[in-house]
Each structure stands twice: as C-alpha cells, then as structure tokens.
C-alpha positions in Angstrom: -50.6 40.6 12.1 -48.0 38.3 9.8 -44.9 37.2 10.2 -43.7 39.6 7.8 -45.0 42.8 9.6 -43.6 41.1 12.6 -39.9 41.0 11.4 -40.1 45.0 10.2 -41.6 46.3 13.2 -39.4 48.5 15.0 -37.2 46.9 18.3 -35.8 49.4 20.7 -33.6 48.6 23.9 -34.0 50.1 27.6 -30.3 51.7 28.3 -31.1 49.9 31.8 -31.6 46.3 30.0 -28.4 46.7 27.7 -25.4 44.1 28.9 -22.4 45.8 29.2 -19.6 45.3 27.7 -15.9 45.0 28.5 -13.1 44.8 26.7 -11.3 42.6 25.7 -7.2 42.4 25.8 -6.0 41.4 22.3 -3.5 38.6 23.4 -6.7 37.0 24.0 -8.4 37.6 20.8 -5.1 37.4 18.5 -4.7 34.0 16.7 -1.0 32.8 18.0 1.4 33.0 14.9 2.2 30.2 13.0 6.0 28.7 14.2 8.6 29.1 11.6 9.3 25.3 11.0 5.0 24.5 10.9 4.2 22.4 7.8 1.4 24.1 5.5 -1.3 23.5 5.5 -3.1 20.6 3.6 -6.5 20.7 2.1 -8.3 16.8 0.0 -6.7 16.2 -3.4 -9.0 13.8 -3.8 -9.6 10.4 -2.1 -9.4 6.7 -2.6 -12.7 4.3 -2.3 -11.0 0.4 -1.8 -13.0 -2.4 -3.0 -13.4 -5.9 -1.4 -14.5 -7.6 -4.1 -12.4 -10.8 -5.5 -13.6 -12.4 -9.7 -15.7 -15.1 -8.5 -18.0 -13.0 -6.5 -18.4 -10.4 -9.1 -18.9 -12.8 -11.4 -21.7 -14.4 -8.8 -23.0 -11.1 -9.3 -23.0 -10.9 -13.0 -20.2 -8.7 -13.3 -16.6 -8.2 -13.7 -14.2 -6.0 -12.1 -13.3 -4.3 -15.6 -17.4 -3.9 -15.7 -17.5 -1.9 -12.3 -14.3 -0.3 -12.6 -16.1 1.2 -16.4 -19.7 1.8 -14.8 -18.0 3.6 -11.7 -15.5 5.9 -13.8 -19.0 6.8 -16.0 -20.4 7.7 -13.3 -17.8 9.9 -11.6 -17.3 11.4 -15.4 -21.3 12.7 -15.2 -20.7 13.8 -11.1 -17.5 15.7 -11.6 -16.5 16.1 -15.1 -12.8 17.6 -13.9 -11.7 14.4 -11.8 -9.0 12.5 -12.6 -9.2 8.3 -12.4 -6.5 5.7 -12.2 -7.5 2.6 -11.4 -5.5 -0.3 -9.9 -6.4 -4.2 -9.3 -4.4 -5.8 -6.1 -3.4 -8.8 -6.5 -2.9 -11.7 -4.2 -2.1 -15.4 -4.0 -4.9 -18.0 -4.3 -6.0 -18.7 -1.2 -4.6 -15.5 0.7 -7.1 -15.9 4.1 -8.6 -12.6 5.7 -11.7 -10.9 4.4 -11.0 -8.8 0.7 -11.1 -5.4 1.8 -8.4 -6.3 4.3 -6.0 -8.1 1.5 -7.3 -5.1 -0.7 -6.0 -2.1 1.2 -2.5 -4.1 2.4 -1.8 -4.8 -1.6 -2.4 -1.1 -2.3 -0.5 0.5 0.9 -3.5 2.4 2.1 -1.6 3.5 5.8 -3.1 2.2 8.4 -3.4 -1.2 6.7 0.8 -1.6 6.5 1.0 0.1 9.8 -1.1 -3.0 11.3 0.9 -5.3 8.9 4.3 -4.7 10.5 3.0 -4.5 14.0 2.0 -7.9 13.9 4.5 -8.9 11.6 6.7 -7.7 13.8 5.2 -10.1 16.7 5.2 -13.3 14.6 9.1 -13.1 14.9 11.0 -14.8 17.0 12.1 -13.6 19.9 14.9 -14.9 19.8 16.2 -13.7 16.4 15.9 -17.0 14.7 14.6 -17.1 10.8 14.8 -15.1 8.0 13.4 -11.4 7.6 13.0 -10.1 4.5 12.6 -5.9 4.9 11.5 -4.6 2.2 11.5 -1.1 3.2 14.8 -1.0 4.3 16.1 -3.3 1.7 17.3 -5.7 3.7 17.9 -9.4 4.5 18.4 -10.3 8.4 18.8 -14.3 8.4 19.0 -15.2 12.2 18.6 -12.0 13.3 22.6 -10.9 11.4 21.8 -8.9 8.0 22.8 -11.2 5.5 25.5 -9.3 2.1 23.0 -9.7 -0.6 24.0 -7.5 -3.3 21.5 -5.4 -5.5 20.0 -7.7 -7.7 19.8 -10.5 -5.0 17.4 -8.5 -3.3 15.8 -7.4 -6.1 15.1 -11.0 -7.1 14.1 -12.3 -3.8 12.0 -9.3 -3.5 10.1 -9.7 -6.8 9.4 -12.9 -6.0 7.5 -12.6 -2.6 5.7 -10.1 -3.9 4.2 -12.1 -5.9 4.1 -14.6 -3.2 2.4 -18.4 -4.5 3.0 -17.7 -8.3 5.1 -19.6 -10.4 7.2 -16.9 -12.0 8.8 -17.3 -15.4 12.6 -17.2 -16.0 12.0 -14.7 -18.8 10.1 -12.6 -16.6 12.3 -12.2 -14.0 15.2 -11.2 -16.6 12.3 -9.2 -18.6 11.8 -7.3 -15.4 15.2 -7.0 -13.3 17.5 -6.4 -16.0 17.1 -3.5 -19.0 17.3 -4.9 -22.3 20.8 -2.7 -23.2 22.2 -3.7 -20.1 25.3 -5.8 -21.5 25.0 -7.7 -18.4 21.6 -9.3 -18.5 21.3 -12.3 -18.0 19.7 -15.1 -20.7 16.8 -17.3 -19.3 19.3 -20.5 -17.9 21.5 -17.9 -16.5 19.0 -16.9 -14.5 20.0 -20.0 -12.7 23.1 -19.0 -11.4 21.8 -15.5 -9.8 19.2 -17.7 -8.2 21.8 -20.2 -6.8 23.9 -17.8 -5.5 21.0 -16.3 -3.9 20.2 -19.3 -1.7 23.2 -20.3 -1.0 23.0 -17.1 1.2 20.3 -17.7 2.8 21.5 -20.7 3.8 19.5 -23.1 5.7 16.2 -21.4 4.7 17.2 -21.9 1.1 13.9 -23.7 0.2 11.8 -21.0 1.0 12.8 -20.0 -3.0 11.6 -22.8 -4.6 11.9 -24.4 -8.6 9.4 -25.3 -11.0 10.6 -27.5 -13.0 10.7 -26.1 -17.2 8.4 -23.1 -15.3 10.6 -21.0 -13.3 10.6 -20.2 -9.3 8.4 -18.8 -6.8 8.2 -18.3 -3.6 6.0 -19.5 -0.9 5.5 -18.7 2.5 7.9 -20.6 5.3 6.8 -20.4 8.9 10.3 -19.3 9.4 10.0 -16.2 7.1 8.6 -12.5 8.3 8.0 -9.9 5.6 8.3 -6.1 6.6 6.7 -4.2 3.5 7.4 -0.5 3.4 4.9 2.5 2.5 6.5 1.9 -1.5 5.6 -1.6 -2.2 4.9 -1.9 -5.8 1.3 -3.5 -7.2 0.7 -4.6 -10.5 -1.8 -2.4 -12.4 -4.0 -3.8 -14.8 -6.6 -1.7 -15.8 
C-alpha cells in the first residue's frame, strides 16, 4: 500500500477515546495589553560588521583596506541590491596595544566596547581623585577631582588632540577644524599658540600632556595621570 493511500484513508475516532476539553478562562489566554508608556517595538534595520585588520597585515595578505571595502560592497550589491552601505575606517595611534578588533569596536563606538572602556577607565582613576580626567561624554575636565573652568573652545581644542592621541596636529589643521572660515574671531596659525598657552595654564602641573612639536604643531600623548572617558557619540574620522 502506498504512502498516499495511507494518508487518504479516512480516520475515525471513537467517542470514548476522544479527549475531554475544558474551557479555559479568557484571562488565561488573552495577551496582556501593553502599558501606555511602553517603548515601541523595534525591528532590525541593518547590521554592522567589525573587521580587525591593520594595513600591514592586509598588505601581507596581498590586499588593502580600500580593496576589501570595495569587494564587500560589490558582494552585498549582488546579494541585496536594495541595501545601503557606509564604510568607516578606525584610526588608532601607532603602537596602540590590544587586538585589532577590540580597537575597531572602541573607535567606532560599539556600545559594549564603550561600556567596557568606561569601566576600565574608572578602575584606573586614582582613588584620591588625583590626576586629569578628560570626560568627553560630559564635555568637562576634572583636575585633581575638581572641575576645571575650561571655555568651550579650550575644551574643543583639548578634545581634538585627545581623539588623535599620539598624532602631531598642525596649527593650520586645528584652526580649520575648530573655527569656521567666516568666524571673525578665528585665530591665525600663530595665534593658536595663545589658545594652547591658556589651555596649558588651566591644566596646571599637568600642562605637559599637550606637547609642542617645534615648527609643526601640537600633540597629546597618554600620561599615567590622565584618564579619558569616551562618549557614545565620540567622532571617528571617515576615510572611505
């Protein structure tokens, strides 16, 4: 006998063998009504793929970062033509330790990496509140536990250097990044030295965290007495 015949064969159930059904109160089967202040339901809108690979390792593999980005974009375009893409490279000072993937997640503000970084930074802070805390998330600077009276531009100047730790920033770049071309108060390349001197004066005995690179500009180097608190919205330079 074929399987089809077996499936089409009528089946009868004895009234004696049939299970008894009990009515279930509506309160047990109705889904609870959502609270008036409940957040709206969320649905996936896309995904982020973090790739840990520096340029030297990519070259060893016979590729480059732009080449990989282009290959991934072409593959995605073939699989999902309606997908939109945006690629951002994570920059880190030369000699930065740790796994490439961890550095990328932190630089591109992956929430889990940010939370872990904040917790580690707070653990490293001196118990007596000494040293400098550059709190990018709250736009403030603490010096030996006290809030420093930085102006908006002074904080922006320090933040710009901190976010590019280990890199020498030219005076012209500082002026172009922190002042609009139409701003009448925009300083010249040499006038930026005055702003840096004021910044250092407020840093007090920690003024050496902002270093002068003679004939070029300024740089920030990590110091044992300095802790950085990164915010979720901390910018990361785009390259692609």
